[in-house]
N, C-alpha and C positions, 0 to 999 in steps of 0.2 A: 504494500500500500504506500502510495506517495502522498504525504500530507502537505507538501508545498508551503512550508512556513517561512516567515522571515523573522529574524531575531527581534523580539519586542521587549527585552528586559529593561529598557529605559523608559517605557511608557508609564506616565504617572498613574494612570488608571489601573495598571497592573500591579502596583506596589502594595496596596492595601495597608493595613495597620500591623505593626510588629507586635503589638500588645494584645490583639484580639483576632483570632483566626481559628477556623477548623480546617486542618490540613490532612491531606492524604499522601502517604509515602508508599510508593510502589517498590517492591523487592521481589527477588526470587530466592529459592533456597529451602533449607530444612526447617523443621519446627523450632530447632534451636536458634536458627537465624531470626525467625519471626519473634521469638521470645526476647532475644538480645536487642534487636532494633527497637522493640516496643519498650523495653526497660530503659534504653537510652533516651528515647523520646519522652517517656514519663518522668525521667529525672529532670529534664528541661522544663516540662509543663508543671512540675511540682512547685517551681519557683516563678512560673509565669502562668497563673491560673486562667488567664483569658485566652490561652492558646491550647488547643487540643490536637493531638496527632494520632491518626489511625494508620497502622501499618497493614498494607494490603499485599499478601503474598500471592504472586501469580506464577503458575508452573513455568519453568524455564523454557519448555518447548513452545509455549504460547506467549512468552513475555513480550517480545518485540511487537508482534501483531496486536496484542491487547493494549499495550501502551499507546501505539499509534492510533488505534481505534478510539481510545479515551481522549487523546489529544484532538483528533479530527472532529470528535463529537462534542467538543466544548467542555469536557470534564477531565481535563489534563490533571495527572497527579501533580501536586505542588512540589514534592521532593521525589526525585527519580534515581533509583539505584542503577549505575552503569558499570561497564567494564571497558577494557581496551579495544573491544570490537564494536559494542553497541554505542558507546559514547561518541566516537568520532562521527558516526552516521547521524545521530541525533543532533550533534553540534553543527554539522554541515547543513542540515535542513532547518536550522534555527529553532529546533524544538526545545533546546535547553539554553539557559542564559550564559553569556560570557561573564564569568565571575571575576575577571581580572580587576575591574574598578573596585568591586567590593572588597577583594582581598587586599588591595593597596590601601583602601580607606580604613580597613580594620588593622593595618600594620602587620599583616601576617607575612612572614618570610618562610615559604613552604619548605625550601631546601634545608633550612635549619631545624625543621621539625620532623621531616620524613625523608627517606631515601630518595635521591634525585631520580632514580629509575622509575619510581612510582609516580612522582610528580609529572615527569615527561609523558607518562602514559595517558594523561588526561589533558594534554595540551595540543591544540590544533592551530597551526599557523600563528603561533605566538599568543593564542588566547587560551586561558585556563577555563575549561568548561565543567570541571568537577574537582572536588577536594578528595585526595586519596583517603581511603577509609581502612580497609583491612585486606590482607593478602599475603604477600611474601614472594615465594618463588617455587618453581618446580623442584621436587626433591626425589630421593630414592629411598623407598622403604625396604627393610629386610627383616626376615623372621629370625630372631636370635637363636631360638631353640633349634631350628633346622641347621643353621650354620654350625652351632656348637656340636650337634650330634654328628655332623659330617666332618668335623674337625677342619673346617674351612675358615680362613681369616675373615674377620668382619670387614665390610666396606668402609672406606675412609676417604678423606679428601685426597685427590690425586690418583685414585684407583683407576687403572688403565682399562681400556676395552678388552684387551687380552686377558687380564686378570679376572674381569667380570665374566667373560664367556667360559673360562676354565671353571670358575665357581659354579656357573649355571649348569654345566655338564655334570659336575659332581653332585649337585643338589637335585638333579632330575632322577626320579626313581621309577623304573619300569618293572612291573611284576606280572608274569603270565602274559606278556605281550601288551599290557595295558599300563599307561602312565598313571601312577597313583599320586605322584608329587612332581610338580614342574619347578625347574630352577628359576624361571622368571615368567611373568605373564605380560604379553604385549597385546595391543589391539590398535585400532586406527584412531585413537584419541589424538586430535590435531596438535595439542601442546607438546605431547611426547614426541610426535613425529618431527615437529619443527625444532625441538631441542636437540634431538639426536642428529638431525641434519646439520644443525649449527655446529655441533661438536666435530663434524667432519668438514667444516668450512663452507657448508651450503646455506643459502638463505632463500626465502620464498620470493622476495623482491630484490631489485638492485638497491644500491645505496641512495639513489635519488627517489626511490619509491614510485618510479614512473614506468618501470618495465619489469616483467617477470624474470626471476632467476631460478625458478623451480626446476627448469629443464637443464640446469648446469651439471657438469660431471660431478661436482662435489655433493650436490643435493641427491643426485642419482645414487652415488656410493653410499651415502648415509641411509637413504631410504631402503636400498636393497639389503644392506647389512643388517638393518633393524628387522626387516621382514624375514630374513634368513634365519633368525633366531627360532622362528616357528616352522618355516618351510624346509630348511635344510638341517639345522642343528637339532631340531625337535625338542628344544628345551623350553618351549612355550606352546600354549594352545594356539590353534589357528582360529579365525573367525567362525569357521564351520564347527570347530570343537565347542566353542562357547554356546552356539545354538543347541548343541546336544546336551549341554549341562542344565538347560532350563531357561525359563524366561528371565530377562533382566540380569543375566550373569555376565559380568565383564571382569577386567583385571582386578578392580577393587574388591568385588565380591569374592573372587577366588582367593585373594590374599586374606580377607576377613574369615574365610572358611578354613584357613590353614592348609590350602592345597597348592600354594606356590610360595617360593622363598623370597622373591623380589618383584617390585613393580615401580614404575614411574608414576608419581601422583602429586597432589597438592597437600599442604599442611592441614587443610580442613578435614582430612580423613582421620586425624589423630583421635578425636573423641569416639568415633565409631569403632576403631581398632581396639581402643581401651575397653569398650563395652564387650568386645568379643573375648577379652581375657588373653590377648596375644602378648607374647614377649617380643617386642620389636624395637628397631632403631631407625634413625633417619640419617642420611648422608648425602653428599652431592652425587649426581649420576656419574657413571664412568666417563673418563675423558679419553678421547682419541689423540688429541694434541693439546697440551696445556695452554697454548695460545688461543684456542677456541673455547668460548664459554659453553657451559652445559645447563645452566639454571635460568630458565626464562622467568622474568619478573611478571607477575600478574596479580590480580585481585579485583577489588570493587572500589568505586568512587561514588560520591553523592553529589547530585546535580539539582539545580532548581529549574522547574519547568517554565518555559517562556510564556506559555498560555495560562499560567497560574495568575489569579487575581490577588494573590496573597504572597507576593515574592519577598517582601521585607520580613515577614514572619518566617517564611520557609528558609531564608538565608540565615536567620538567627539560630534556627534549629540545626541547620547544616554546620554552621560555625561551631556550635556547642558540641556536636558529634565529632568534630575534628579535634576538640580539646582533649587534654589528658583526662579530665573528669568524665567527659562524654564517651571515652573509650574504655573506661575501667570494666564495664560489663563484658567486653570482648575477652578480657583476661579471665574474669571470674567464670565465664561460661566455656572456657577452653576452646575458643575459636582460633582462626589463623592469626598471623602476626598483626598487631595494631599498627597504624601508621605513626602514632606518637612515639618518637624515639625514647622518651623518658619511661615508657611503659614496657619496653622490650626486656629489660632485666627481670621485671616482675613476671612477664609472660614466660620467660625461660624457666623461672622458678616454679611456675604452675604446670610445667610439662609433667606428664606421668612419670612415676618412678622408673628409672632405667632408660628413659628417653633423653638423650643429650643433644643440645644445639651446637656443641663444640665443633664438630666436623664441618657443619655448614658455615659457621663463623670463620673457620680457616680458609674457606673457599669463597669469601665475599667478592673477590675479583672475577669469579666465574658467573656472576649474575649479569644478564643482558635484558634490555627492553625489547619487547616484540616489535616487529615492523608493523605499524598501524597507520592508516590514513582514513579518509572519509568512506572508502568502499570496503573497509576491513571486514565488516560483518558479512557482506555479500560475497567477498572473496573467500573468506574462511569456510562458509557453508558450501560454496561451489567446489573448492579444492577438496574438501572432505568427500563430496560425492564423486569427484573425478578420480580420487585415489582408491575409492572402495573396490573397484574391479581388480586393482593390483593386489589388494589385501585378500581378495577371495581367489586369487590365482587365475583370473580370467582375462587379465591384461598384463603386458610387460611394463617394466618401469619406464621405458622410453615412451610407450603409448600413453600411459596414464599421465606422466608429467607433461608431455606435449599437449595433451588435451587440456590439462589444468592451465598451462601457459597461455593457450589461446583464449580461455575464458577470463584469465586475469587481465590480459590485454584489453579485452572488450569492456571489462568492468572499469579499468583505469581510464579508458577513453570516454566512458560515459559519466565519470565522476566530476 
């Protein structure tokens, strides 16, 4: 759906009163996400009784469409949760406010408060369209019990791809011709694909973000090597295997079930794995070349809807949620990393017993910002579709990436 908006954040009629408003905040995520955002909103409204905030959780698969429908129908959310793919598209269409003037007026220096990679993820053509909220970067989970039983050294910062594949082989158990334990579980999750490709020196777009690079030799090598973990080495399930395991089973579910030793995933999985009673650790993903980063930075940001008639009140809530006090429930509810640097030591202390952040901290130079522009959401969805035949074995890496490159070109031309 094209909503054809122009930025209207400066219209006086759209500002409303900062002291009296009924606000809607749209989010996606788990019940813990809803609980945490509502707690944070309620902490603000407790001292601002004229303001009320209702958190509306929209299923991720319908989020973009429903938010667009709300905006086009005149009932735009006042506060909109975004990420590095949804945010640029909304900003390009003028659906969310350029917060730069408000940030400057409030005297906020974002880079002093949060990692620059996450600030840049919500900036388009020099305009800051959201405040970073929570996130972190892609990490590598491993099952300590399986490693110790197999007498395999635990993953650590600087772990090489060769060390990783050797461990995956030793941790794969086949009994009676059937694999009962996988060394690693991969699938076509775009963030893992992009991170692995980056570790091989490949990127989806060129540096100027105006041409595809997904059909480069480096991206080819990374993608093929990643897929070969399932297709050739047999240390991971294939997509067909996942279908045989049952509905909604992916790499996360397999790890939670104790059927695989390693996965690429985000820090948001920690609470779920704790609930499963797993003994696990987190580390940077394996590195092919130390010069190439392996940990994609991602997360969520909070934006103000340009069609909101209560932008002043919405901004005050967003600004509070960006503060240390406004992010304390993120730590209390064991969500992923808060953007407030002052809370990170507290967040680390709140990690489950036996889970250390030390190896990730050692590899802070391995974090990279994803390549994102106005067409990021469209490109991401299309690339996932274009690579799917490769992951099911019905297309070669050359065919799949050539198809993806053609679609990326078309998307960039239309942006």
